Structures are given as C-alpha cells and as structure tokens.
C-alpha positions in Angstrom: 0.0 0.0 0.0 1.5 3.3 -1.0 1.9 5.9 1.6 0.4 9.1 0.3 2.1 11.5 2.7 4.1 11.8 5.8 3.6 13.4 9.2 6.5 15.6 10.2 7.6 16.0 13.8 8.9 19.4 15.0 11.0 19.9 18.1 10.0 23.2 19.5 12.4 25.6 21.3 11.4 28.3 23.8 8.1 29.9 22.7 8.4 33.4 21.2 6.4 34.9 24.1 8.9 33.4 26.5 11.9 34.9 24.6 10.3 38.3 24.5 9.7 38.2 28.3 13.3 37.2 28.9 14.6 40.3 27.0 12.3 42.5 29.1 14.2 41.7 32.3 17.4 43.2 33.5 20.7 41.2 33.2 20.3 39.8 36.8 16.7 38.8 36.2 17.6 37.5 32.8 20.2 35.1 34.2 17.7 33.8 36.8 15.1 33.4 34.1 17.6 31.5 31.9 18.3 29.1 34.8 14.6 28.5 35.3 14.0 27.9 31.6 16.9 25.4 31.5 15.5 23.6 34.5 12.1 23.5 32.9 13.5 22.1 29.7 15.4 19.4 31.6 12.2 18.5 33.5 10.3 18.2 30.2 13.1 15.9 28.8 12.9 13.8 31.9 9.2 13.4 31.5 9.6 12.4 27.9 12.2 9.8 28.8 9.8 8.4 31.5 7.0 8.2 28.9 9.2 6.3 26.5 10.3 4.0 29.2 6.6 3.2 30.1 5.8 2.6 26.4 8.7 0.3 26.1 7.4 -1.7 29.1 4.2 -2.5 27.3 4.3 -5.8 25.3 4.5 -5.2 21.6 5.4 -1.5 21.9 8.5 0.5 21.7 8.5 4.3 21.6 5.0 4.2 20.3 5.7 1.8 17.5 4.1 -1.7 17.7 6.3 -4.7 17.3 3.3 -6.9 16.7 2.9 -7.2 12.9 -0.9 -7.0 13.2 -0.9 -3.9 15.3 1.7 -2.4 12.9 -0.3 -2.9 9.7 -3.5 -1.8 11.4 -1.8 1.4 12.5 -0.4 1.8 8.9 -3.9 1.4 7.5 -5.3 3.9 10.0 -2.5 6.4 9.1 -3.0 6.1 5.4 -6.8 6.6 5.8 -6.1 9.8 7.8 -3.6 10.9 5.2 -6.2 10.5 2.5 -8.2 13.2 4.3 -5.2 15.5 4.6 -3.5 15.3 1.2 -4.0 17.8 -1.6 -6.7 16.7 -4.1 -4.1 16.4 -6.8 -2.2 13.8 -4.7 -5.4 11.9 -4.0 -6.3 11.9 -7.7 -2.8 10.6 -8.6 -3.3 7.8 -6.1 -6.6 6.9 -7.7 -4.9 7.0 -11.1 -2.5 4.4 -10.0 -5.4 2.2 -8.8 -7.1 2.1 -12.3 -7.9 -1.6 -13.1 -9.6 -1.1 -16.5 -10.2 1.8 -18.9 -11.9 2.2 -22.3 -13.7 5.0 -24.2 -16.7 4.7 -21.9 -15.6 3.4 -18.5 -12.8 3.8 -15.9 -12.7 1.1 -13.2 -10.7 1.8 -10.0 -9.7 -0.2 -7.0 -11.3 1.9 -4.2 -8.9 2.2 -1.2 -10.0 1.6 2.4 -11.2 4.6 4.4 -12.0 6.9 1.5 -15.6 8.1 1.3 -17.4 8.3 -2.0 -19.3 11.4 -1.1 -18.6 14.4 1.1 -20.2 15.2 4.5 -19.5 16.6 7.9 -15.8 16.3 8.8 -14.9 14.9 5.4 -12.2 16.9 3.6 -11.5 14.6 0.7 -13.8 12.2 -1.2 -13.8 10.5 -4.5 -16.5 12.7 -6.0 -14.5 15.9 -5.4 -11.4 14.6 -7.3 -13.2 13.1 -10.4 -12.5 16.3 -12.5 -8.8 16.1 -11.6 -8.6 12.3 -12.2 -10.3 12.8 -15.6 -7.7 15.3 -16.7 -4.9 13.0 -15.5 -6.3 10.2 -17.6 -7.4 12.0 -20.7 -5.8 15.4 -21.0 -6.6 18.8 -19.7 -9.8 19.2 -21.8 -11.4 16.1 -20.4 -14.9 16.3 -18.9 -15.3 15.1 -15.3 -15.9 11.4 -14.7 -19.2 10.3 -13.2 -20.1 7.8 -10.5 -22.0 4.7 -11.6 -22.6 3.3 -8.1 -21.1 3.7 -4.6 -19.3 1.8 -1.9 -19.1 2.4 1.8 -16.1 4.3 3.2 -14.7 1.1 4.8 -15.3 -1.1 1.7 -12.5 -1.7 -0.8 -12.5 -3.0 -4.3 -14.1 -2.6 -7.8 -15.7 0.7 -8.5 -17.0 1.8 -11.9 -16.9 5.4 -13.2 -18.2 6.7 -16.6 -16.8 9.3 -19.0 -20.3 10.8 -19.6 -23.6 11.2 -17.9 -25.5 9.0 -20.4 -23.2 6.1 -19.8 -23.4 6.6 -16.0 -27.2 6.7 -16.1 -27.3 3.5 -18.2 -25.1 1.6 -15.8 -27.0 3.0 -12.8 -30.2 1.6 -14.3 -28.5 -1.8 -14.7 -27.7 -1.7 -10.9 -31.2 -0.7 -10.0 -32.7 -3.5 -12.2 -30.3 -6.1 -10.8 -28.6 -6.8 -14.1 -25.1 -6.3 -12.6 -23.6 -9.4 -10.9 -21.7 -8.3 -7.7 -19.5 -10.6 -5.7 -17.9 -9.6 -2.4 -15.3 -11.4 -0.3 -15.5 -11.0 3.4 -14.0 -12.6 6.6 -16.7 -13.5 9.0 -16.5 -14.4 12.7 -17.9 -17.9 12.9 -19.0 -20.4 10.3 -22.4 -20.1 8.6 -24.7 -23.1 8.6 -25.4 -24.4 6.0 -22.1 -23.5 4.2 -24.0 -22.2 1.2 -27.5 -20.6 1.0 -29.7 -17.6 0.5 -30.7 -15.0 3.1 -34.1 -13.4 2.2 -35.0 -11.2 5.1 -36.3 -7.6 4.7 -34.2 -4.8 6.3 -35.4 -1.6 8.1 -33.6 1.3 9.8 -34.4 1.8 13.5 -33.4 4.0 16.3 -31.5 2.2 19.1 -32.4 3.9 22.3 -29.7 3.6 24.9 -27.3 5.8 26.8 -25.9 6.6 23.3 -28.9 6.7 21.0 -28.1 5.9 17.3 -29.6 4.5 14.2 -28.9 1.1 12.7 -30.2 -1.1 9.9 -31.8 -4.3 11.2 -33.9 -7.3 10.2 -37.7 -7.0 9.7 -38.6 -10.7 9.0 -42.0 -11.7 7.5 -42.1 -14.7 9.8 -41.5 -15.6 13.4 -41.4 -18.8 15.4 -44.5 -19.3 17.6 -43.5 -19.8 21.2 -46.6 -22.0 21.7 -46.0 -24.7 19.1 -42.7 -23.8 17.5 -44.3 -23.3 14.1 -43.5 -20.5 11.6 -46.1 -17.7 11.8 -46.5 -15.0 9.2 -46.3 -11.5 10.7 -47.5 -8.1 9.5 -45.0 -6.6 7.1 -43.2 -3.5 8.2 -44.2 -0.9 5.6 -40.8 0.9 6.0 -38.8 -2.3 5.4 -36.9 -3.0 2.1 -36.7 -6.3 0.4 -33.1 -7.7 0.9 -31.7 -10.9 -0.6 -28.1 -12.2 -0.3 -26.5 -15.4 -1.6 -23.5 -16.6 0.3 -21.0 -19.5 0.2 -18.1 -20.5 2.3 -14.8 -20.5 0.4 -12.6 -21.5 3.4 -13.0 -21.9 7.1 -10.9 -22.3 10.3 -12.2 -23.1 13.9 -13.5 -19.6 14.5 -13.6 -17.6 11.2 -14.6 -18.1 7.6 -13.8 -16.6 4.2 -17.1 -16.0 2.4 -18.2 -15.0 -1.1 -21.3 -12.8 -0.9 -23.6 -12.0 -3.8 -26.2 -9.3 -3.0 -29.2 -9.6 -5.2 -30.7 -6.4 -3.9 -28.9 -3.2 -2.8 -30.1 -2.1 0.6 -27.9 0.0 2.8 -25.6 -2.2 4.9 -27.4 -5.3 3.6 -24.4 -7.6 3.7 -23.3 -6.5 7.2 -26.8 -6.9 8.6 -27.6 -10.3 7.0 -24.3 -11.7 8.3 -24.5 -10.3 11.8 -28.2 -10.7 12.5 -29.3 -13.2 9.9 -26.5 -15.8 10.0 -25.0 -14.8 13.4 -21.6 -14.5 11.7 -20.7 -10.8 11.7 -18.0 -9.4 9.4 -14.6 -9.2 11.1 -14.0 -5.5 12.1 -17.6 -4.6 11.9 -18.0 -2.7 15.2 -21.2 -1.0 14.2 -23.1 -4.3 14.0 -21.2 -6.1 16.7 -23.9 -5.3 19.3 -27.5 -4.2 18.8 -28.0 -2.1 22.0 -24.7 -0.3 22.1 -21.8 1.0 20.0 -18.8 -1.0 21.2 -15.8 -2.9 19.8 -16.5 -6.4 18.4 -16.0 -9.3 20.8 -13.8 -11.9 19.3 -13.3 -15.5 20.3 -10.1 -16.4 22.1 -8.9 -18.6 19.2 -9.2 -15.7 16.8 -7.5 -13.3 19.1 -4.6 -15.7 19.5 -4.2 -16.2 15.8 -4.3 -12.5 15.1 -1.9 -11.8 18.0 -4.3 -9.3 19.5 -5.7 -8.5 22.9 -9.5 -7.8 23.1 -8.6 -4.2 24.1 -7.0 -3.7 20.7 -9.9 -5.2 18.6 -11.4 -1.7 18.1 -8.5 -1.0 15.7 -9.4 -3.8 13.4 -10.7 -2.6 10.0 -13.9 -3.9 8.3 -13.0 -6.9 6.1 -15.4 -6.4 3.2 -14.0 -6.3 -0.3 -15.9 -5.8 -3.7 -14.1 -8.6 -5.5 -15.9 -8.8 -8.8 -18.5 -7.0 -11.0 -19.9 -8.4 -14.2 -21.6 -6.0 -16.5 -24.0 -7.5 -19.1 -23.2 -7.7 -22.8 -23.8 -4.5 -24.6 -22.9 -2.3 -21.6 -19.5 -1.4 -23.0 -18.8 -3.8 -25.9 -20.5 -6.9 -27.3 -19.4 -9.3 -24.5 -19.9 -9.4 -20.8 -17.3 -7.3 -18.9 -15.8 -9.1 -15.9 -14.0 -6.7 -13.5 -11.9 -8.4 -10.8 -9.9 -6.8 -8.0 -7.6 -8.6 -5.6 -8.2 -7.9 -1.9 -5.9 -5.3 -0.2 -2.8 -6.2 1.8 -4.5 -5.9 5.2 -7.1 -8.4 4.1 -4.6 -11.0 2.8 -2.5 -10.6 6.0 -5.6 -11.5 8.0 -6.2 -14.5 5.8 -2.7 -15.8 6.4 -2.9 -15.3 10.2 -6.3 -17.1 10.4 -5.0 -19.8 8.0 -7.7 -19.2 5.5 -6.7 -20.0 2.0 -8.3 -18.6 -1.2 -9.2 -21.6 -3.4 -6.9 -22.0 -6.4 -9.8 -21.8 -8.8 -10.5 -18.2 -7.6 -6.8 -17.1 -7.7 -6.3 -14.4 -10.3 
C-alpha cells in the first residue's frame, strides 16, 4: 500500500512569548530566568524519557511503534486513511490514477482504497466525488470532462468501483444496478461459520433507532415470519411498511475453527445489507464490523479467544481492526461497453490478505487471479 504523505515532527524551542519576556528583564533577572528555563527544559526531557520507558514496558510497543505485525499494519492502515483526508486533491487523484484496473472509451474502473468516502459530508475533507474532474484530466488530458459515479461503496469497503466518462453512460449503468442486471460478488471474513455452508438469506431490512445511553440508528432485520412460542411453528407477521426487500446469496470459500472466508452475492442493494444479513441473519458478523457487533450499544467487536490468539491481538485492541469487506468482482451484461460481458476483478488489499494468512484461510486456487 502506497503511503500518500508523511507526518513531520517538530521539536520546539522556547516559545516566542517566553523569549520576549526574557529580553524585558534586567541582566540579573535574565540570568535567573535562563536558569529557570533550563531547569524547565530538563524537566520536560525527563518526563519524555519516562513516557518512552513506560511505552517500552508495554508488550509489543517501543517508543509508540508496535512490534506486533498485526498492530503495525492496522496502524499503517489507519494512518493512510487519515492521510487521504489531509493530502492535496491532486495527490489523491494521482493515487486513484495508480489504482485504475480497466479503462476504455466509456468506462474507468478503479480499486477503491480503504477509508476513502465516495461522497462528502461533515468532517470529510477529501472524497472520490470531489477529485473526479482532476482524475479525468490526468487520464485523458486537460480538456477532459469530469468522470461520473455509476454506483457507490461504503467508506470502509474496498474493491471494484465503476466510473463513466459521460452522464448518459453513467445513467445507463446506474439503471443496470437498479434493475439487478449487474452481478456483484464480495469477499469477506466472518467471525464464525455459517450453517449451512451455502445458502440464501431473504429477510427484509429496516432502519431503526437504538435507544440507549448513546442513541443511534442502525439497519436491522424485519422478518416476515417468526417462530411461535406456543408450538414452534412459523407464523407470518404483518409486514413493516418501511422495510426494504433484501436478498443475499453466500457460500463458504474457506474456514478455520473460528472464522470463515465467504463469497457474498447481493441480489438487492439495501444500505448495509451484507453486514446486517451476516450479523443478525446468520449470526456471523464481518470481522472488524464494530457498528453491528452489538445491537443495543456501540462498542468494539467481541472476538473468540482462538481468533485473538491467531491475530496476535488482545481484546482491548480489537477496536482498531478494519472492516474486512471487499468488492471482488463486478460483471456487466453484454452491450454495456462492448459486445461481451465485462468481468471486472480486483484482488483484496494487503491488510485483508494478511488477516487471511494469520487465520489460516486459503483462497481456493480456482479463484486465484
């Protein structure tokens, strides 16, 4: 993963105000003040040495840098995500240019990085939408018209993302998504093993307010049936009029004692559909999905001891784990951009493959690209 910027550290000397105050004193007072300043500086240096000593005493840490490889790549990922929000738009556009997977006269397909939002909003300085005009000029010359979004991915989701050179093409592809003519396949690492190992989740989803000490909104299931407590039979319930139909195919690609590598194929496109169906429908939440780790509160995901041991993490550090959800493949129907179907495939990012190795989850050879 390319580092898009660097954070410089500055060692500050005496503040300007302090220097001005020292000059205002007489020679005698100045000498006394200088001694006090020197003593203060030495005290600060001693405090810094003590802090570094305490950091070094913590397992896996040395001067603030984690020795544990998992903590190290998690920190690197966090830093890169933050840098994406700080860099100049030209730098971000150049990074997206390097992530181009496919390009023709109608489409540009990029590998969306982790932590980069598609649209702007409160607290967001950089997003994909804002740099599309710059990216277009980098790809097709200074007279190029801005690129257009054909669909969106969540901020934490990585992988295949389609852009169009003109509004008509973008609108045509957006209609294909809405009418479910685009085949989408995601890879994810789940906590637990779904039973059965292949199936279909067909449960409507609705957004609800979670009333707790920290009230918030979440998507959740709104099933059409429930189990009767009297006789254990399935009973049809009244449909929630605010619920959206949501259908997800899934299959297990690899599994270990506590985690699985899954292929997900969303038939519909409801907000957070994959995350909700896995967490609440199959009882196998996505690794790093802290939003849907608990219903009644916002708190870090609770991982099994076996998973913590394989990852080399303590439960207190789990909050740093990123969401492991990757848009692996999109298939556009024939005629969208050429006579044949267009298969767009993107390998998972480094943090995803690192997790697979630690959890001893192997991608089947038939799916290796």
